[in-house]
C-alpha positions as CSV (number, residue, x, y, z in Angstrom):
1,X,0.2,0.1,0.0
2,X,1.4,3.8,-1.1
3,X,1.6,5.8,2.1
4,X,0.1,9.3,1.6
5,X,2.7,12.2,1.7
6,X,2.6,12.9,5.2
7,X,3.1,9.1,6.2
8,X,5.8,9.2,3.9
9,X,7.2,12.2,5.7
10,X,6.9,10.4,9.3
11,X,8.6,7.4,7.8
12,X,11.5,9.8,6.2
13,X,12.0,11.6,9.2
14,X,12.5,8.6,11.3
15,X,15.1,7.5,9.0
16,X,16.7,10.8,8.8
17,X,16.7,11.2,12.5
18,X,17.8,7.1,13.2
19,X,14.9,7.0,15.5
20,X,13.4,4.1,16.5
21,X,9.2,4.0,16.0
22,X,9.4,2.8,20.1
23,X,11.2,5.9,20.7
24,X,9.0,8.3,18.6
25,X,5.9,6.8,20.6
26,X,7.6,7.5,24.0
27,X,8.5,11.3,22.9
28,X,5.4,11.9,21.5
29,X,3.3,10.4,24.5
30,X,5.6,12.6,26.8
31,X,4.8,15.8,24.1
32,X,1.3,15.6,23.6
33,X,0.0,14.0,27.3
34,X,-1.8,11.4,25.6
35,X,-0.6,7.8,25.1
36,X,0.8,6.6,21.6
37,X,2.4,3.2,21.2
38,X,4.7,1.9,18.9
39,X,1.9,-0.1,17.1
40,X,0.4,3.3,16.2
41,X,3.6,4.6,14.8
42,X,4.0,1.5,12.6
43,X,0.3,2.2,11.3
44,X,1.3,5.4,10.2
45,X,4.9,4.4,8.8
46,X,4.5,1.1,7.4
47,X,0.8,0.5,6.2
48,X,-0.6,3.6,6.6
49,X,-3.8,2.7,8.2
50,X,-3.4,5.6,10.4
51,X,-3.3,9.4,9.5
52,X,-1.3,11.8,11.3
53,X,-3.0,14.2,13.2
54,X,-2.5,17.8,13.6
55,X,-0.7,18.3,16.8
56,X,1.3,15.4,15.8
57,X,2.8,17.1,12.9
58,X,3.9,19.9,14.8
59,X,5.7,17.6,17.6
60,X,7.1,14.9,15.2
61,X,8.8,18.1,13.0
62,X,10.0,19.4,16.4
63,X,11.1,15.9,17.4
64,X,13.0,15.2,14.3
65,X,13.9,18.3,12.9
66,X,12.5,17.4,9.5
67,X,10.1,20.1,8.4
68,X,6.7,19.5,7.5
69,X,6.1,19.6,3.3
70,X,5.7,22.7,2.7
71,X,1.8,22.0,1.4
72,X,0.7,20.8,4.7
73,X,2.6,23.5,6.6
74,X,0.2,24.1,9.6
75,X,-0.1,27.0,12.3
76,X,-1.5,26.9,15.8
77,X,-4.6,29.5,16.2
78,X,-6.4,30.3,19.3
79,X,-10.0,29.4,19.7
80,X,-11.6,32.2,21.3
81,X,-14.7,32.1,23.7
82,X,-17.7,31.9,21.5
83,X,-19.4,34.5,19.7
84,X,-22.7,36.1,18.2
85,X,-22.6,36.7,14.6
86,X,-24.6,39.7,15.3
87,X,-23.1,41.0,18.3
88,X,-19.4,39.4,18.7
89,X,-17.2,39.7,22.0
90,X,-14.6,41.8,21.1
91,X,-11.7,39.7,21.0
92,X,-9.6,41.7,23.5
93,X,-11.9,40.8,26.1
94,X,-11.8,37.3,25.7
95,X,-10.5,34.9,28.3
96,X,-6.4,34.8,28.6
97,X,-4.6,33.6,25.9
98,X,-2.8,30.8,27.7
99,X,-6.2,29.4,28.7
100,X,-7.8,29.4,25.3
101,X,-8.3,25.7,23.2
102,X,-5.8,25.7,20.4
103,X,-6.1,24.6,16.9
104,X,-4.4,23.6,14.3
105,X,-5.0,24.6,10.4
106,X,-3.0,24.1,7.2
107,X,-2.6,26.6,4.0
108,X,-3.2,29.8,5.7
109,X,-0.8,32.7,4.7
110,X,1.4,34.9,7.1
111,X,-0.9,36.8,9.6
112,X,-2.2,37.2,13.0
113,X,-4.8,34.7,13.2
114,X,-7.1,33.8,15.5
115,X,-10.7,31.9,15.0
116,X,-13.8,32.4,16.6
117,X,-17.2,30.7,17.1
118,X,-20.3,31.6,15.8
119,X,-23.8,31.8,17.2
120,X,-26.3,33.7,15.8
121,X,-27.8,33.8,12.2
122,X,-26.8,37.0,10.7
123,X,-24.0,35.4,8.5
124,X,-25.8,32.0,8.1
125,X,-25.6,32.3,4.6
126,X,-21.9,31.4,4.8
127,X,-21.0,30.9,8.1
128,X,-24.1,28.9,10.1
129,X,-24.7,28.6,13.9
130,X,-21.6,26.7,15.2
131,X,-19.2,27.2,12.3
132,X,-15.6,28.4,13.0
133,X,-14.4,32.1,11.2
134,X,-10.5,32.0,10.6
135,X,-9.7,35.9,11.5
136,X,-6.5,37.9,10.1
137,X,-5.7,40.6,12.6
138,X,-3.1,42.0,10.1
139,X,-5.4,42.4,7.0
140,X,-7.6,45.3,7.9
141,X,-7.9,46.8,4.8
142,X,-11.7,47.3,3.7
143,X,-12.9,45.7,0.0
144,X,-16.2,45.9,-0.7
145,X,-18.1,42.1,-0.2
146,X,-14.8,41.2,1.8
147,X,-16.0,39.9,5.3
148,X,-14.6,41.1,8.7
149,X,-14.7,41.7,12.3
150,X,-15.7,44.8,13.0
151,X,-15.9,47.3,16.0
152,X,-18.5,49.6,16.9
153,X,-19.7,52.0,19.3
154,X,-23.3,51.0,19.0
155,X,-23.3,47.4,18.2
156,X,-20.1,46.2,20.4
157,X,-17.9,43.8,17.7
158,X,-19.7,42.4,14.8
159,X,-19.3,39.8,11.9
160,X,-20.4,41.0,8.6
161,X,-19.5,42.0,5.0
162,X,-18.6,45.6,4.1
163,X,-19.8,47.8,1.6
164,X,-18.3,50.8,0.6
165,X,-19.2,54.2,-1.6
166,X,-20.9,57.1,-0.3
167,X,-22.9,55.2,2.4
168,X,-20.9,52.8,3.6
169,X,-22.3,49.8,5.6
170,X,-22.0,46.4,7.2
171,X,-24.3,43.7,5.9
172,X,-25.3,40.7,7.0
173,X,-25.8,37.6,4.9
174,X,-28.7,35.9,6.2
175,X,-31.6,33.8,4.7
176,X,-33.5,35.6,7.8
177,X,-34.3,38.9,6.3
178,X,-35.0,40.4,9.9
179,X,-31.4,41.0,10.2
180,X,-30.5,44.9,9.0
181,X,-27.5,46.4,7.7
182,X,-25.8,48.5,10.0
183,X,-24.9,52.3,8.2
184,X,-21.6,53.9,8.7
185,X,-22.1,57.7,9.3
186,X,-18.1,58.4,9.2
187,X,-15.2,55.9,8.9
188,X,-13.7,56.7,11.9
189,X,-16.8,55.2,13.8
190,X,-15.8,51.9,13.0
191,X,-12.6,50.0,13.7
192,X,-11.7,46.6,11.7
193,X,-10.9,43.8,14.1
194,X,-9.4,41.8,11.3
195,X,-10.8,40.0,7.9
196,X,-12.1,36.8,8.2
197,X,-10.6,34.3,5.5
198,X,-11.9,30.9,6.1
199,X,-15.4,29.5,7.8
200,X,-15.5,26.2,8.5
201,X,-18.7,23.8,9.6
202,X,-18.5,20.4,10.9
203,X,-21.4,18.1,9.5
């Protein structure tokens, strides 16, 4: 059975490091805080029966010193406390960084990323309730039609689409017609927290 690219990477990393499957299992168990035995590692590098989990990728890279192949490079992102699509809690008011859950994402460009879980229906055409949105705090350039997390004096922080022009507004994108746009009198009345670049929903 042909190994997947990531399984083959683990096999090659062990060979380059001169490390046994038993030793990798021992070090992974210590780093990840859960039991990983030699049989599990064997299923990764011999038969391909077992895939490599996201946190295992980073740990194996650190243990062996062999970089993860570039198409699979991942970033650890903080998943902040749950938020409302119509009225998000501002990220600055969330629980301390060291206490929040971390999730792993691949294929993101350089940036300052954080994740939020959506509650509410004002953006449910693209981000239904329970979705996770991935926000880049380093991307604050407003583009009409772009998705952003904003901070406004009246609404607090909110997840909406930006529409520029003479009368700019923050638009919901929902199947529920009761959600109304938020019109902006002056651009300084709205702060861009970051641009939403990805939305995910487990089925």
